[in-house]
N, C-alpha and C positions, 0 to 999 in steps of 0.2 A: 120859812125864811132861810135863804141860802147862807151858809157860813161865810165869813169874810175871807177874801183871798189876798194874795200879795204877789208882787213880781219877784222872780227868783231865777237862778241858774240851776237847771236840773239835768239829770241824765237817766236814761231808761235801761241802759245796759252798760256793763263794764267795758272800758276801752280807753284809747288815748283821748285826753281831754279835748283836743282839737277836733276829734271825730264825733264824740258822743254828747258833748255839752250843748245845751240849748237854752235860750231865753224864753221864759214862759210864766205861767201863773201856778201857784200852789196854795193849798189851804193855809191860812194864817195859823201858826201854832198857838196852843194854849198852855200856859205854865201849869205844871203839876206841883205837888208838894215838894218844897225845897228848891223850886226853880224860879227863874226870873224870865220875863219876856222883855227882850231888848229890841228897841227900834235901832237897826243897825245903820251906822253912818259910814264906817270905813272897814274894809276887809283886805287882808293881805294874801297874796298868792305864795304858797310854800310848796317845796317838793312833796311834802306829805299829802297835799291836796291832790296832786297828780296820781300818787300811788293809790289813794282812796278811790278816785274815779276809775282807775285801771283795775280795781279789785284786788290790789296787792298790798293793802295796808292792814294793820292789826284790827282796825274797825271795818266791818263789812257793810256795804251799802244795802238799803232796802228800797227797791224800785216802786214808783219813780222817786229818786233821791235828790234832795237839795244838796248841792256841793258846798265845800268850804268848812273850815274849823275855827279860824281865829279872826276876831273882829273887835270893834269898839262902837259904842253908841250910848243910848239913853234908856234907862229902865222905864218901861211902859207899864208893866203890871208885875205883881209879886204873887207867887203861889203860896199855898198854905205853909205856915211855919217860917216864912221869910219876913224880914223887917219891912213893914210898909213904908218906912221913912226912906227906903232906897228908891222909891218912885221919883223919877226926874233926875236921878243921879247919873253922871257920866261914868261908864265902866268899860273896862277891857274884859273880854271873855273868851273862853274856849268851849266850843260845843258844835256838834254836827249840824250843818245847815246854815252856816254863817253867810253864805253868798246869796242873801235874800234881803228883803225890806225888814223882816222881823226874824228873830231866832230865839229859841229858848236855850238856857244854859243853867246848869246846877249853880246855885248860889255860891257854893264853895269853889267854883271855877270862874267866878267873876271877881274883878279887882277894881275898887273905886279909883278913878283917875284924879290925881291931885292937880291943883292949879298950876299953870305953867306948862302942862304937857298937852300938845296938840293931839287930836284923835288920830292923825296920820302916823304919829309915833305910837300912840297907845295901842293900836290894833296889832302892833308887833310884840307887845309885852309878853303875851301868854305862851309863846313857843320858844323862840331862840334865846332870849335872855334867861328865862327860867330853865331851859335845857342846859345852858352853860353853867348856871348856878348848881343845878342838880348833878351834872357831870363832875364838877370839882368836888362836891360833897361825896359822891360815890367813889371817886378816885382816892379819897382820903389824903389829898395832897397837903403838905405842911409848908410853912414859911421857909424860904431858902432852898426848896427842892426844885428839881428840873422836871418840866412837863412838856410833852410834845403833842400838838394838835395837828392832825392831818386835815386835808381839804381846807387849807389855811386861808383861802380866799373867801370862804363862806361867812355868812353873818354869824353863825354859831361860833366859829373860830375867833372872829373879832371880839365877841362878847367874852369868850374864854380868856383872851389876852387882857381885856379890860378888867375883868373880875380877878384874874390871877395877879395883875399888877397891884390891885387893892390889898392882896394878901402877901405881897412880896414873894411871889412864886416866879421862877425864871421860865417864861413861856417861849417855846419855839414853834413857829408855824410853818408847815411844809405843804407845798402845793405844786401842781403841774404848771409848766410853762412851755412855750414853744421850744422844742428840741430837748426837753428833759424835765428836771425837777429843780425846785428852788426851796430853800428854807431860810428863815430869818428870825432873829430873836425879837420879841415884841418890844423890848426896852430900847435896844440900840438900832434895830433895823439892819444890822450887818448881815449880808446874804452869803449863803453857801450854795453852790450849784453842782449838779451832777447829771449824767446822761440817764441814769436809772435810779429807781427808788432804793434799791439795795445799796448802791454806791453812796447815795445821799446819807442813808442811815449810818453807814460805815464811817463817813466823814464826821457826822454829828456825835458819834459815840466813841470816837478814838480815845478820848481821855476818860470818859465816864458815860454810862448809859443813863436812861431816863427813869426817874422815880415813878412816873405815871405817863401813859399814852392814851389819848382820847381819839377814837377812830370811827368815822361814819362810812368807811369804804368797804372793808371786809376783803373777801377773796384770798387767793394764795399769798398776797403781800402780808397777811396777818402773821405768817411765820417769821418774816423779817422783823415785824414789830415786836414779837415775843423775844427775839434775840436782842433787841435794842433796849429792853428793860433791865434795870439792875436787879440782882437777887432780892426778892421780897417786894418787887415793884408791882404795879397794877396796870392792866390793859382793860380799858372800858370801850366796848363796841356799842355804837348807838345808831348804826345804819348798815345797809347792805347794797351800796351802790354797785358793788361787784359781788354777786352771790354765787360765784363759781365754787365748787367743792375743792377741798384740799386735804391732804393726809397729815395728821399730827400725832406724834408719839407723846403719851402721857408724861413721860420722863422730862420732856422739855419744860413742862409747867411744874411738875412735882419737885424735881431735884433743885430747882432754883426758888422754890416757895413763892411762885408768882400767883397773883389774883387775876383771873380773866372773867369779867362779868359783863352781862348785857344790860343795856339801859333803855328804858322807855319813859317818856315824860309823864304819861298818865299814871302809871304805876308808882313812879317817884312821888308825884303829888298826892296820891292816895296814902302814902306812907309817911310823908313829911309832916312834922308837927307844926302847930300854929306858930310857935316862936320862930321856926326856920322860915316859913312862908312870909312872916312879917318882916324878918330881916332881909329876905330877898327883895320884897317890895320896896323897902326903904332905900336899899343900895341901888337897885335897878332904876327906879324913878329918878334918883339923884344923878346917876350916870347919863340918863337920857337928856337931862338938862345941861350937864357939863360937857358932854361929848355927842352933839347932835349927829355926827357922822355915823354913829352906831346904828341909827335908825334912818339912814338916808333913803329917799324915795326916788326911784328912777323914772316912774311914769304913773299917771292916774287915769283910770277909765271908768266909764259907767258899766253897769251890769250888761246892758244891751250890747256894748262894744267888747264882748268877751273874746272874740277872735284876735283882735289887736292886742288885748291885754295878755293873752297867753303867749303870743309871739314875742311881745316885749319882755315877758318874764324870763324867757330864754336868752334873748338877744342882749338884754341889758343887765344880766344877772350880776355882773361885777360892779355895776354902778349903784345898786341899791334894790330895794323891793318895789314890785309893781302892785298897785292897790286898785280895788274897786271902791269908789267913793261916790256919795250922793252930793249933788250941788243944787241949791246953795247949802251951806253948812247945816248939818242935821241939828235940829233943836227939839226939845220935848214937845210932844203934841199937847193940845189944850187939855186933853183927857188926863195925861200924866202930870202936866205942870200944875193943874188945879189941885192936886193932892199934896199932902204934906211932904216935905223933903227939900 
């Protein structure tokens, strides 16, 4: 008897997603110990997905590889050691292979979706909101301090601003615009503009530097960010959009007692305690209800229509996330719904 298959987006070699991604069939995964099998309903396209497909992410593909990391759906089966009552529950999850009809994820990487949260919102839960939460924790930012987030138009930056506001942190968002750079405070929206990033930082730090800076860009501009920190401040790097090398003297960090630390969401989640994850869930789900703009959706496509979805994810990036979603709304199968839960 042939094993069951599923529809999925796969790639057989590393490369640009537009060039190597294909719609096809793959073996339906089986949950192992500590894993859940999820009937996937919604999946979000993230920059990390493109890096994974290109072979430039911290997780390496195994060909043929099902693409995608983040999604939401309904628990179909539970592996050994998992609570059988989870069957039939709606969950958000993070796990390799989300761009398919079914995916397996570690139970510790799944999050029950509360009432009032649409699965189009829920599929965004496991990356950008938790990344923003973890970045603030890693930066050790305190009430009343100043924080700068670069790539200020990104979803992560918007979550940093929302979560920072909850903690009464003064958040400034800096981003590129036509003809230069722009920065604005999350609370007032008052904008500062400059023709170069260095000039923008000089204007922002004229009276005082930042207690913490969160940066996904990297590259030589890191030197300017180091200078923009107050003595004893923190620089947290969580991306390499610009991976060019640069020269740095140790004294620039040492003599000002700065912390420069790298951040990755998976390692953060591995180290975070249960109480911290519980607090993150409660706050993020609440903010999703109160501020739906944090999880705005720019377009929805089927898995088969992946070429248009990838195009939209670039073209409409500032309007919101692009999703792969199944229509009609995904519901538990008879197999999972018949079980307790």
